[in-house]
C-alpha positions in Angstrom: -46.5 -57.1 -28.4 -50.1 -56.6 -29.5 -50.9 -54.7 -32.6 -53.6 -52.5 -31.1 -54.9 -51.4 -34.5 -55.4 -54.9 -35.8 -56.9 -56.0 -32.4 -59.4 -53.1 -32.5 -60.5 -54.0 -36.0 -60.9 -57.7 -35.2 -62.7 -57.2 -31.9 -65.0 -54.5 -33.2 -66.0 -56.5 -36.3 -66.7 -59.6 -34.1 -68.7 -57.5 -31.7 -70.8 -56.0 -34.5 -71.3 -59.5 -36.1 -72.4 -61.1 -32.9 -74.7 -58.2 -31.9 -76.5 -58.4 -35.3 -76.7 -62.2 -35.3 -78.3 -62.3 -31.8 -80.3 -59.1 -31.9 -78.3 -57.1 -29.4 -77.7 -53.3 -29.5 -74.9 -51.4 -27.9 -73.9 -47.8 -27.9 -70.1 -47.5 -28.4 -67.2 -49.9 -28.2 -63.8 -49.1 -26.6 -60.8 -51.3 -26.9 -58.6 -50.8 -23.8 -55.5 -52.3 -22.1 -57.3 -53.3 -18.9 -55.5 -54.9 -16.0 -58.4 -56.7 -14.3 -61.2 -57.3 -16.7 -61.7 -58.9 -20.1 -64.6 -56.7 -20.8 -67.4 -54.5 -19.3 -70.7 -53.0 -20.2 -71.7 -49.6 -18.8 -75.2 -48.5 -17.9 -75.3 -46.6 -21.2 -74.5 -49.9 -23.0 -71.0 -48.9 -24.0 -68.9 -52.0 -24.2 -65.2 -52.0 -23.3 -63.1 -54.9 -24.5 -59.6 -55.7 -23.3 -57.1 -55.5 -26.1 -55.5 -58.7 -24.7 -58.5 -60.7 -25.8 -56.8 -61.0 -29.1 -54.4 -63.6 -27.5 -57.3 -65.9 -26.5 -58.9 -68.7 -28.6 -61.8 -67.4 -30.8 -64.4 -69.3 -28.7 -63.3 -67.4 -25.6 -63.3 -64.1 -27.5 -66.9 -64.7 -28.5 -67.8 -65.7 -25.0 -66.5 -62.4 -23.6 -68.2 -60.4 -26.3 -71.5 -62.2 -25.8 -71.2 -61.9 -22.0 -71.0 -58.2 -22.4 -73.8 -58.0 -24.9 -76.1 -59.9 -22.5 -75.2 -57.2 -20.0 -77.0 -54.7 -22.3 -80.2 -56.4 -21.1 -79.2 -57.6 -17.6 -76.8 -55.4 -15.7 -75.9 -58.1 -13.2 -75.1 -61.8 -13.0 -78.6 -62.9 -12.0 -80.1 -66.2 -13.0 -81.9 -64.3 -15.8 -78.5 -63.2 -17.1 -77.1 -66.7 -17.2 -80.2 -68.1 -18.7 -80.0 -65.6 -21.5 -76.4 -66.4 -22.1 -77.1 -70.1 -22.0 -79.7 -69.7 -24.8 -76.9 -68.5 -27.0 -74.0 -70.7 -25.9 -75.6 -73.7 -24.2 -72.6 -74.1 -21.8 -71.8 -70.6 -20.7 -70.6 -71.6 -17.2 -68.2 -74.2 -18.7 -66.7 -71.6 -21.0 -66.5 -69.1 -18.2 -64.4 -71.7 -16.3 -62.1 -72.1 -19.3 -61.6 -68.3 -19.4 -60.4 -68.3 -15.8 -57.4 -70.3 -16.9 -56.2 -67.3 -18.8 -56.4 -64.8 -16.0 -52.7 -64.4 -15.8 -52.8 -63.0 -19.3 -54.1 -59.8 -17.8 -51.0 -59.1 -15.8 
């Protein structure tokens, strides 16, 4: 079982840290038990993170958070989006491939 309170604290703190470090702004954060997504970013720049992220390695947690933060600037997965993410992570597509190995964690 996941301790939702601890997960919310850890994920919220990490989101805040990474947003400040890389100069992103977001509106609100929601920690949810989602079935199909690790995270999302709304048009109002509200970020939702899956509580199950807490089960992933820290590198993948950071990847999901940064992925959603980049969506505050680019609302799609365009070349510009991936270029922006690559400026931060250098190997975003490789990390994305690693994340796909954990898809069953969502079930």
